[in-house]
C-alpha positions in Angstrom: 152.9 37.3 -1.0 149.8 39.9 -0.5 150.0 41.2 -4.2 150.3 37.4 -5.4 147.3 36.6 -3.4 145.3 39.8 -4.4 145.8 38.6 -8.0 143.4 35.6 -7.6 140.4 37.9 -6.7 141.0 41.2 -7.8 140.5 42.9 -11.5 144.3 43.4 -12.2 146.7 41.4 -14.4 149.0 38.8 -13.0 151.2 37.9 -16.0 152.2 39.6 -19.3 154.4 38.6 -22.4 156.1 41.4 -24.1 157.5 40.9 -27.7 160.7 42.8 -27.9 161.1 41.8 -31.6 159.5 39.6 -34.0 162.9 39.0 -35.6 164.6 35.6 -35.4 167.4 33.7 -36.3 165.5 30.5 -37.2 162.8 29.2 -39.2 160.9 26.4 -37.5 158.1 24.9 -39.4 155.5 24.8 -36.6 156.1 28.4 -35.3 153.8 31.3 -36.3 155.4 33.9 -34.1 158.7 35.2 -36.1 159.1 37.6 -39.4 162.5 37.8 -40.8 163.7 41.3 -41.1 161.1 42.8 -38.5 162.3 45.6 -36.5 163.7 45.8 -32.9 161.5 47.4 -30.4 163.4 50.4 -29.2 164.4 50.3 -25.5 162.5 53.6 -24.7 159.3 52.1 -26.1 159.5 49.1 -24.1 160.6 51.3 -21.2 157.2 52.8 -21.5 155.3 49.5 -21.8 157.2 48.2 -18.7 156.0 51.1 -16.7 152.3 50.7 -18.0 152.1 47.0 -17.1 153.6 47.8 -13.7 151.0 50.6 -13.2 148.1 47.9 -14.2 149.6 45.6 -11.5 151.6 42.8 -13.4 154.0 40.9 -11.3 155.2 38.3 -13.6 156.8 39.2 -17.1 157.8 37.0 -19.8 160.2 38.5 -22.7 159.6 36.9 -25.9 160.0 37.2 -29.8 160.9 36.2 -32.5 164.4 35.5 -30.5 164.8 38.2 -27.7 168.4 37.8 -27.7 168.8 39.8 -31.0 167.8 42.6 -28.8 170.9 44.8 -28.1 169.3 46.1 -25.0 167.8 42.9 -23.7 169.8 42.9 -20.4 168.6 46.6 -19.6 164.9 45.5 -20.3 165.2 42.9 -17.6 167.0 45.6 -15.3 164.0 47.8 -15.9 161.4 45.3 -14.9 163.4 44.2 -11.9 163.8 47.7 -10.7 159.8 48.1 -10.2 158.4 46.8 -6.8 161.7 46.7 -5.4 163.1 43.9 -7.5 160.0 41.7 -6.5 158.8 41.1 -10.1 159.4 37.6 -11.6 161.1 37.9 -15.0 161.2 34.7 -17.7 163.3 35.1 -21.1 162.4 32.8 -23.6 165.1 31.9 -26.1 166.5 29.5 -28.5 169.8 29.9 -27.0 171.8 29.7 -30.1 173.1 33.5 -29.7 173.7 33.2 -25.8 177.1 34.3 -24.6 178.7 34.1 -21.3 178.3 38.0 -21.4 174.6 37.6 -21.4 174.6 35.1 -18.9 176.9 37.4 -16.4 174.7 40.5 -17.6 171.4 38.6 -16.5 172.7 37.5 -13.1 173.5 41.2 -12.5 170.3 42.5 -13.7 168.1 39.8 -11.5 166.7 37.5 -14.2 164.6 34.9 -12.5 164.2 32.2 -15.6 165.9 31.5 -18.8 163.4 29.3 -20.7 165.4 27.4 -23.6 163.2 26.2 -26.5 164.9 22.6 -27.2 162.6 20.5 -29.1 165.2 17.4 -30.7 168.3 15.4 -30.1 169.4 16.2 -33.6 168.6 19.1 -36.0 166.3 18.7 -39.1 165.5 21.6 -41.3 162.0 21.9 -40.0 163.2 21.8 -36.1 166.4 23.3 -35.8 166.3 23.8 -32.0 168.2 20.5 -31.1 170.2 19.6 -28.0 173.2 19.1 -30.5 173.0 22.5 -31.6 172.8 24.4 -28.0 174.8 21.8 -25.8 177.4 24.2 -25.5 175.1 26.8 -24.5 173.6 24.6 -21.9 177.3 24.0 -20.4 177.7 27.8 -20.2 174.5 28.1 -18.1 175.1 25.3 -16.3 178.5 26.9 -15.0 177.5 30.5 -14.7 173.9 30.9 -14.3 172.5 32.0 -11.0 168.8 32.2 -12.5 166.4 29.1 -13.1 167.0 27.1 -16.2 164.0 25.6 -17.9 164.4 23.4 -21.0 161.0 24.0 -22.9 159.9 21.3 -25.5 157.3 21.1 -28.1 155.7 17.6 -28.7 155.2 16.9 -32.0 154.8 13.9 -34.4 158.7 13.9 -35.0 159.9 14.5 -31.7 157.8 12.5 -29.2 159.3 9.0 -29.9 162.9 10.3 -28.6 161.7 12.3 -25.8 162.8 9.8 -23.1 166.5 9.8 -24.5 166.0 13.4 -24.8 165.6 13.6 -21.1 168.4 11.0 -20.2 170.8 13.0 -22.0 170.1 16.0 -20.2 170.4 14.1 -16.7 173.7 15.9 -16.0 172.0 19.3 -15.8 170.1 20.5 -13.0 167.6 22.2 -15.1 163.7 22.1 -14.8 161.6 20.8 -17.8 158.5 22.4 -19.3 156.4 21.2 -22.1 154.4 22.9 -24.8 151.5 21.0 -27.3 151.9 21.7 -31.0 149.3 24.0 -32.0 148.1 25.5 -35.4 147.8 29.1 -36.3 144.6 29.4 -34.4 145.9 28.1 -31.2 144.2 24.7 -31.8 145.8 21.6 -30.7 147.8 20.3 -33.5 148.4 16.7 -32.6 146.2 13.6 -31.6 146.8 10.0 -30.3 147.0 7.7 -27.2 150.5 7.7 -27.5 150.8 11.5 -26.8 148.4 11.0 -23.7 150.4 8.3 -22.2 153.7 10.4 -22.6 152.2 13.1 -20.5 151.9 10.6 -17.7 155.1 8.8 -17.9 157.2 11.8 -17.8 154.7 13.8 -15.4 154.7 16.6 -17.9 152.8 20.2 -16.8 154.4 19.4 -13.3 152.0 21.0 -10.7 149.2 21.5 -13.3 147.3 18.2 -12.9 144.2 20.3 -13.9 145.6 21.3 -17.3 147.1 17.8 -17.8 144.0 16.2 -17.5 142.5 18.8 -20.0 145.4 18.3 -22.5 144.9 14.3 -22.4 141.6 14.6 -23.2 142.2 17.1 -26.4 144.9 14.7 -27.4 142.0 12.3 -27.8 139.9 14.7 -29.6 137.5 15.5 -26.7 137.0 19.4 -26.4 134.2 19.3 -24.1 135.7 20.1 -20.4 134.7 23.8 -20.0 137.3 26.5 -19.0 137.6 30.0 -19.0 140.2 31.9 -20.9 141.4 35.1 -18.8 143.5 36.4 -21.8 143.2 40.0 -21.9 142.2 40.1 -18.3 144.9 38.2 -16.0 147.4 37.4 -18.9 148.3 40.0 -21.3 150.3 39.4 -24.6 151.7 42.9 -25.7 152.6 42.7 -29.5 155.4 44.1 -30.7 153.4 47.3 -31.8 152.5 47.6 -28.2 148.9 46.5 -28.4 147.4 44.2 -25.9 146.1 40.9 -27.3 144.3 37.9 -25.8 147.1 35.8 -26.9 149.8 35.3 -29.6 147.0 34.0 -31.9 144.1 35.7 -31.0 143.9 39.5 -31.2 140.8 40.6 -29.1 140.5 44.5 -28.7 144.1 45.1 -29.4 144.1 48.1 -27.0 147.4 50.1 -26.8 148.9 48.9 -23.6 149.8 52.6 -22.6 146.1 53.4 -22.8 144.8 50.2 -21.2 142.3 50.6 -18.0 140.8 48.4 -15.7 137.6 48.6 -17.6 139.2 47.3 -20.5 140.5 44.2 -18.5 137.2 43.7 -16.9 135.7 43.4 -20.5 138.0 40.8 -21.5 136.9 38.9 -18.2 134.5 36.5 -20.4 134.5 33.1 -22.4 135.8 33.2 -25.6 135.1 31.2 -28.8 138.4 29.9 -29.3 138.3 28.2 -25.9 137.7 24.4 -27.2 141.0 22.7 -28.5 143.1 25.8 -27.2 146.5 24.3 -26.4 148.5 27.7 -25.8 150.1 26.6 -22.5 151.2 30.1 -21.5 147.4 31.6 -21.2 146.1 28.6 -20.2 148.5 28.2 -17.3 147.5 31.4 -15.8 143.7 31.0 -16.7 143.5 27.6 -14.8 145.8 28.9 -11.8 143.8 32.1 -11.2 140.5 31.1 -12.7 139.9 28.0 -10.8 142.5 28.3 -7.9 141.0 25.9 -5.7 140.9 23.4 -8.4 144.4 23.8 -9.3 146.0 24.5 -6.0 149.0 23.1 -7.0 150.0 25.3 -10.0 148.8 28.3 -7.7 150.8 27.4 -5.1 153.7 27.1 -7.4 153.4 30.3 -9.1 153.0 32.3 -5.8 156.1 30.4 -4.6 158.1 31.7 -7.7 156.9 35.1 -7.2 158.0 35.1 -3.4 161.2 33.4 -3.7 162.2 35.8 -6.3 162.3 38.4 -3.8 165.4 39.1 -1.4 164.9 38.2 2.0 165.5 41.5 3.5 163.9 43.6 0.5 161.1 46.1 1.9 157.8 45.2 0.7 156.8 47.7 -2.3 153.4 48.9 -2.2 150.5 46.7 -3.4 148.5 47.8 -6.3 
């Protein structure tokens, strides 16, 4: 808890996303974050990056691709992160779940995974949007039966998917899963959809739970208003570590691209500045951290939610790790 509160005010990062490969088994039309034929980052290389992020002070890790389940050592990567801070780190794996097996789930249980975020966009698959409920329903049944970690269904709102979102949620009611939500963005990270119907959907389904501050931003952007100010903390509180091991502001903007193993507190402080790409940014990952940490009193709900997730991930009888 002390570490989580310190991250609201110190010069160390809270959250990091680590790309384990850009290879993916799917080709979603809206996605800009995969390359077919991309190499798998070796386990020993990822281990060094995890160690470097731990030294910097990161406590919340996301593993992503491409498709991270294509990495043969993905369970050991989770285990490596959880070995830090005496199992206190919060680890999320972001997947399309097509490659998920019962052995994966049991391995993640044993390694201490905190959250599996499954990307599901539509009810029925299309060539442009293959991540459908029909396609992954057997995988969700495996998770419901075996997972001891949190499961979150993450959906990208598009012009093709929004009309069936209510039915989509109804079909998932038998599962005790949480729901997340992303706004479609373009290759520059700018919001890629517009319309009052999207803004109404956010309120109707109470999307972005605990993130009322960001929800208001999102509604305004959906109506074409990018005037509300905010400060991106990409490269400072939130780090995106690309497959080549360099830290970017986010998946869409490179920043200084300092190798993570060489990054210093001074490098982090340099990124604590407004960025020209802030107006219209629809990247929920960096915005969630930026709002929660950059404006903790305005975003008290999300700040509390993030700290609760971190604290509840620790064993009740685990001794506290040293605070960095």
